[in-house]
DOZATI-727258 format. One record per residue (C-alpha): residue number from 1; x, y, z. Coordinates in steps of 0.1 Angstrom, whole numbers. Example, Ala and Ser with C-alpha at 12.3 -4.5 7.8 and 13.67 -1.06 7.14 Angstrom:
// residues 2
 num     X     Y     Z
   1   123   -45    78
   2   137   -11    71
// end
This chain:
// residues 237
 num     X     Y     Z
   1   128   -71   -48
   2    99   -54   -32
   3    88   -19   -42
   4    53    -5   -46
   5    42     0   -82
   6     9    -1  -100
   7     8   -19  -133
   8   -22   -21  -156
   9   -23   -54  -176
  10   -42   -48  -208
  11   -54   -82  -219
  12   -61   -83  -256
  13   -75  -118  -259
  14  -112  -119  -267
  15  -133  -139  -242
  16  -143  -163  -270
  17  -107  -177  -269
  18  -104  -181  -231
  19  -117  -217  -233
  20   -87  -227  -255
  21   -66  -229  -223
  22   -90  -240  -195
  23  -104  -205  -191
  24   -71  -191  -177
  25   -66  -156  -190
  26   -33  -142  -203
  27   -35  -114  -178
  28   -37  -140  -150
  29    -7  -157  -164
  30    13  -125  -164
  31     2  -119  -128
  32    15  -154  -119
  33    48  -146  -137
  34    54  -111  -123
  35    39  -111   -88
  36    66  -133   -73
  37    92  -108   -86
  38    77   -80   -65
  39    53   -87   -37
  40    45   -50   -33
  41    34   -46   -69
  42    -3   -41   -77
  43   -13   -58  -109
  44   -47   -49  -122
  45   -62   -67  -152
  46   -83   -50  -179
  47   -99   -70  -207
  48   -95   -44  -234
  49  -108   -66  -261
  50  -141   -66  -242
  51  -140   -28  -240
  52  -127   -28  -204
  53  -101     0  -201
  54   -87    18  -171
  55  -108    49  -163
  56   -77    69  -153
  57   -44    57  -168
  58   -26    83  -148
  59   -33    63  -117
  60    -8    37  -129
  61    30    37  -132
  62    32    12  -161
  63    12    -8  -186
  64    16   -42  -201
  65     0   -51  -234
  66    -5   -89  -238
  67    -6  -111  -268
  68   -38  -118  -288
  69   -52  -141  -315
  70   -63  -109  -332
  71   -41   -90  -357
  72   -30   -54  -353
  73   -45   -49  -387
  74   -80   -59  -376
  75  -105   -30  -375
  76  -119   -35  -341
  77  -126    -3  -322
  78  -108   -15  -291
  79   -75   -19  -311
  80   -76    18  -321
  81   -85    27  -286
  82   -56     6  -272
  83   -32    22  -296
  84   -43    57  -283
  85   -38    45  -247
  86    -3    33  -255
  87     5    66  -270
  88    -9    85  -240
  89     9    63  -215
  90    42    68  -232
  91    36   105  -234
  92    33   106  -197
  93    66    88  -193
  94    50    56  -181
  95    68    23  -185
  96    53     3  -213
  97    59   -34  -221
  98    44   -52  -251
  99    44   -90  -257
 100    36  -105  -291
 101     5   -87  -303
 102    15   -59  -278
 103    50   -58  -293
 104    35   -54  -327
 105     9   -28  -318
 106    34    -7  -300
 107    56    -7  -330
 108    27     2  -353
 109    16    29  -330
 110    49    47  -333
 111    54    43  -370
 112    67     7  -375
 113    52   -19  -398
 114    38   -53  -391
 115    35   -81  -417
 116    34  -119  -421
 117    63  -141  -412
 118    80  -151  -444
 119    80  -188  -433
 120    45  -189  -419
 121    36  -199  -383
 122    64  -199  -357
 123    54  -220  -328
 124    75  -235  -300
 125   105  -228  -279
 126   133  -210  -297
 127   166  -193  -287
 128   165  -156  -283
 129   200  -139  -286
 130   206  -108  -266
 131   227   -84  -286
 132   225   -53  -263
 133   223   -55  -226
 134   207   -31  -201
 135   208   -25  -164
 136   174   -42  -160
 137   187   -74  -175
 138   196   -91  -142
 139   204  -119  -140
 140   224  -114  -172
 141   221  -139  -201
 142   234  -140  -236
 143   208  -165  -249
 144   174  -173  -235
 145   147  -197  -245
 146   112  -183  -252
 147    79  -197  -264
 148    66  -183  -297
 149    31  -185  -312
 150    27  -161  -341
 151    23  -158  -378
 152    29  -120  -380
 153    58   -99  -368
 154    73   -65  -369
 155    89   -61  -403
 156   101   -25  -398
 157   108    -9  -365
 158    98    27  -356
 159   126    51  -363
 160   132    57  -326
 161   134    20  -318
 162   166     1  -309
 163   167   -37  -314
 164   182   -55  -285
 165   174   -92  -292
 166   171  -115  -322
 167   163  -151  -331
 168   178  -171  -360
 169   148  -159  -382
 170   139  -126  -367
 171   163   -96  -364
 172   140   -73  -345
 173   126   -98  -319
 174   130   -73  -290
 175   133   -36  -290
 176   133    -5  -268
 177   121    30  -275
 178   137    56  -253
 179   140    46  -216
 180   103    37  -210
 181    93    12  -237
 182   104   -24  -240
 183    88   -50  -263
 184    94   -86  -274
 185    77  -111  -297
 186    75  -141  -274
 187    54  -155  -246
 188    72  -158  -212
 189    37  -161  -195
 190    27  -193  -213
 191    34  -228  -200
 192    41  -259  -220
 193     5  -271  -214
 194    -9  -238  -225
 195    12  -240  -257
 196    -1  -275  -264
 197   -37  -264  -258
 198   -33  -235  -282
 199   -18  -258  -308
 200   -48  -281  -305
 201   -72  -252  -309
 202   -55  -238  -340
 203   -71  -256  -370
 204   -54  -236  -398
 205   -22  -257  -396
 206   -12  -284  -420
 207    -2  -318  -406
 208    35  -309  -412
 209    32  -276  -394
 210    15  -292  -365
 211    42  -319  -362
 212    69  -293  -363
 213    52  -271  -338
 214    47  -300  -313
 215    84  -308  -316
 216    95  -273  -308
 217    70  -269  -279
 218    88  -299  -263
 219   123  -286  -272
 220   137  -277  -238
 221   124  -254  -210
 222   121  -217  -218
 223   137  -191  -195
 224   104  -175  -184
 225   117  -167  -149
 226   145  -147  -164
 227   122  -126  -186
 228    99  -122  -156
 229   127  -107  -136
 230   137   -85  -165
 231   102   -72  -170
 232    97   -63  -133
 233   131   -46  -132
 234   122   -26  -163
 235    89   -16  -148
 236   107    -4  -117
 237   132    17  -137
// end
């Protein structure tokens, strides 16, 4: 597919964490995932956690909010500003995708609730079951593998949200709001090496948690290419 579209990637990872994965930013990883799906797309990165926001959001067709080691409950000014931008973009009818932290912040922006995972950290490659399909889900798939790295999740969806995917431990893994918002908890942008690097950099895990996480990181290959195609098709409408 090749169609001109401008996408603002809103990178929510503070610069102090970039060294955890060889200095490769999450926004660059999303560019690497999405650009091959549409050579005509323009993908601009903004490091919102550093206060770098688009001057004119109306110049874009869509936004993508990345994951982050921060919590949506943190009181950083940039998080409140990002929430306002999400609301503004949606009000303009722009396509909005949120991944992990982005998934949680979009939900909270529109009245949902975010809390801790009941079972603590969820790290590794786990099956995501698709319970409602859309036209942008091409190629079609009933189950996909996806990397996870989180200890918080959406515990109550916004009233207007519709869940379309779940895991064995998470009913509201993926959701849509109207025709222009699509969010999911996982990380299609991350490689196995990146996940291993993040695991090494996370010092709050017990030995048992670390062993379990390492096992699930090595558990098969996630379907990142499928989610990359779905994301670009969603952006294109």
